[in-house]
N, C-alpha and C positions, 0 to 999 in steps of 0.2 A: 281707263287709259292703260295701254300696255307699256312696258318699259322700252326705253330707247335701245334698240338692238345694236346700233353703231356704237353708242356709249358703252354698252356691255362688252362688246368686242375689244374696244380700247382698254377697258379695265382688265379684261382677260389677258391681253398681251402684256400688261404690267405685273400681274399678280400670280399667274399660274406657276405652280411648282408641285413637288411631291406632297407637301403638307396642305394643299389648297383643294377645296371641293366647291362645286357650284350647286346651288339649290334655289328653285323657284320659291319665293316667299312674298307674301303681302302684295301680289301683283307685280313683283319685280324679280330680279335675278341677283341673288346674294352670293358672295364669295366668302367661304369659311376657312379659317385656319384652325386645324385640330378641333373642328366642330363649333368654333366661336365665330359668329358673323363679324367680318372686318369692314366690308364695304358692299354696297349694293347699287345697281342701276334701279332706281325707284320706279314703281308703277305709276307714280304721279309726276314723273319727270325728274331729271337731275340725279343727284347722288346722295345716298345715305352713308354716313361715315361713323364708325365706332371710335370713340375718344374717351379720354380720362373724364369721368363725370365731374371731377372737381376742377377741371381746367377751364380756361376762358373760352368764350364763344367769339371766334374771329368775325371781323366785319363782313366777310363774304359768305357767311353761313348763318343759320338760325337753328335753335333747338328743334329737334323733331317732335312733332305733336301727333299722337295717335288716339283717335276717338276722344279728342278734347283734353288729353293728358300729356303733359310734357314728359318725354322719355329721356331721363338723365343719361348722359354718356353717348348720346346719339345726336348728330348734326345733319341737317338737310342743306345741301349745297345745290343751288339752282344750276341748270344746264349752261347758262351763260358764263358762269364762273369756272367751268371746266372745259371750255372750248379749246384752250391751248393745251398742248402736250405737257408743258412744264407744270401748269396749274393742276391738271388731272393727276399727274405723277405725284405731286406733293400731297394731295388729298388721299390718294390710294396708299402711299407710303405711311401716312399718319394712321390710317385705319388698320393696316397690316401690322405696323409696329406695335400698336396698342393691343391688338388681338393676340399677338405672340407673347404678351406679358400675362395672359390669362391661362389658368390650368386647362389642359385638354379635357374635352367632354368625354365621358366614359365611352370606350370603344373607338375612339378617334385617334 
Protein backbone atom coordinates (compact mmCIF):
# COMPACT_ATOMS: atom_id res chain seq x y z
CA UNK A 1 0.00 0.00 0.00
CA UNK A 2 1.32 3.44 -0.89
CA UNK A 3 1.17 6.25 1.64
CA UNK A 4 -1.82 8.60 1.68
CA UNK A 5 -0.72 11.54 -0.48
CA UNK A 6 -3.46 13.80 0.88
CA UNK A 7 -2.30 13.11 4.44
CA UNK A 8 1.32 13.73 3.39
CA UNK A 9 0.34 17.10 1.91
CA UNK A 10 -1.50 18.05 5.11
CA UNK A 11 1.59 17.14 7.14
CA UNK A 12 3.82 19.05 4.72
CA UNK A 13 1.69 22.17 5.20
CA UNK A 14 2.21 21.92 8.97
CA UNK A 15 5.87 21.01 9.16
CA UNK A 16 7.87 22.50 6.29
CA UNK A 17 10.63 24.92 7.17
CA UNK A 18 14.35 25.43 6.63
CA UNK A 19 15.31 22.61 9.00
CA UNK A 20 12.90 20.03 7.49
CA UNK A 21 13.57 17.51 4.73
CA UNK A 22 11.34 14.90 3.12
CA UNK A 23 12.46 11.36 2.43
CA UNK A 24 10.67 8.27 1.18
CA UNK A 25 11.16 5.53 3.77
CA UNK A 26 9.52 2.18 4.51
CA UNK A 27 6.86 2.73 1.84
CA UNK A 28 5.88 6.09 3.32
CA UNK A 29 6.97 9.70 3.25
CA UNK A 30 8.98 10.85 6.26
CA UNK A 31 9.63 14.39 7.45
CA UNK A 32 13.03 14.84 9.08
CA UNK A 33 14.32 17.57 11.37
CA UNK A 34 18.11 17.91 11.05
CA UNK A 35 18.17 14.31 9.79
CA UNK A 36 15.98 12.88 12.56
CA UNK A 37 12.64 11.44 11.51
CA UNK A 38 9.82 13.33 13.26
CA UNK A 39 6.64 12.16 11.56
CA UNK A 40 5.68 10.15 8.48
CA UNK A 41 2.70 9.39 6.32
CA UNK A 42 2.88 5.62 6.67
CA UNK A 43 2.85 3.21 3.76
CA UNK A 44 0.41 1.16 5.86
CA UNK A 45 -1.94 4.09 6.30
CA UNK A 46 -2.13 6.69 9.03
CA UNK A 47 0.76 8.44 10.68
CA UNK A 48 4.00 7.42 12.37
CA UNK A 49 5.10 9.81 15.11
CA UNK A 50 8.45 10.05 16.91
CA UNK A 51 7.97 10.45 20.67
CA UNK A 52 9.82 10.14 23.95
CA UNK A 53 10.40 6.38 24.33
CA UNK A 54 9.68 6.63 28.06
CA UNK A 55 6.42 8.54 27.62
CA UNK A 56 2.90 7.11 27.81
CA UNK A 57 1.02 5.72 24.81
CA UNK A 58 -2.15 7.77 24.30
CA UNK A 59 -5.47 5.99 23.78
CA UNK A 60 -5.68 7.06 20.13
CA UNK A 61 -2.28 5.54 19.21
CA UNK A 62 -0.38 2.29 19.55
CA UNK A 63 3.30 1.40 19.61
CA UNK A 64 4.78 0.97 16.15
CA UNK A 65 5.68 -2.63 15.35
CA UNK A 66 8.17 -3.44 12.59
CA UNK A 67 8.83 -7.05 11.62
CA UNK A 68 7.25 -8.22 14.86
CA UNK A 69 9.37 -5.93 17.04
CA UNK A 70 7.98 -3.00 19.04
CA UNK A 71 9.86 0.16 18.07
CA UNK A 72 10.30 2.21 21.26
CA UNK A 73 9.79 5.90 20.71
CA UNK A 74 7.46 5.46 17.76
CA UNK A 75 3.68 5.52 17.67
CA UNK A 76 1.26 4.51 14.95
CA UNK A 77 -1.80 6.74 14.67
CA UNK A 78 -4.59 5.44 12.46
CA UNK A 79 -5.94 7.69 9.73
CA UNK A 80 -9.30 8.09 11.48
CA UNK A 81 -7.54 9.74 14.44
CA UNK A 82 -5.99 12.47 12.26
CA UNK A 83 -8.90 13.40 10.02
CA UNK A 84 -9.44 16.69 11.84
CA UNK A 85 -6.93 19.50 11.38
CA UNK A 86 -6.49 20.05 15.12
CA UNK A 87 -5.83 16.35 15.76
CA UNK A 88 -3.28 16.14 12.96
CA UNK A 89 -1.57 19.35 14.07
CA UNK A 90 -1.24 18.01 17.60
CA UNK A 91 0.43 14.79 16.47
CA UNK A 92 2.72 16.58 14.01
CA UNK A 93 3.73 19.08 16.69
CA UNK A 94 4.47 16.25 19.11
CA UNK A 95 6.77 14.51 16.62
CA UNK A 96 8.52 17.69 15.51
CA UNK A 97 9.00 18.91 19.07
CA UNK A 98 10.60 15.63 20.09
CA UNK A 99 12.82 15.42 16.98
CA UNK A 100 14.13 18.91 17.74
CA UNK A 101 15.42 17.64 21.11
CA UNK A 102 17.71 15.17 19.33
CA UNK A 103 21.23 16.05 18.16
CA UNK A 104 21.48 16.74 14.42
CA UNK A 105 22.68 13.87 12.26
CA UNK A 106 26.13 14.47 10.77
CA UNK A 107 25.96 16.78 7.77
CA UNK A 108 22.41 17.92 8.53
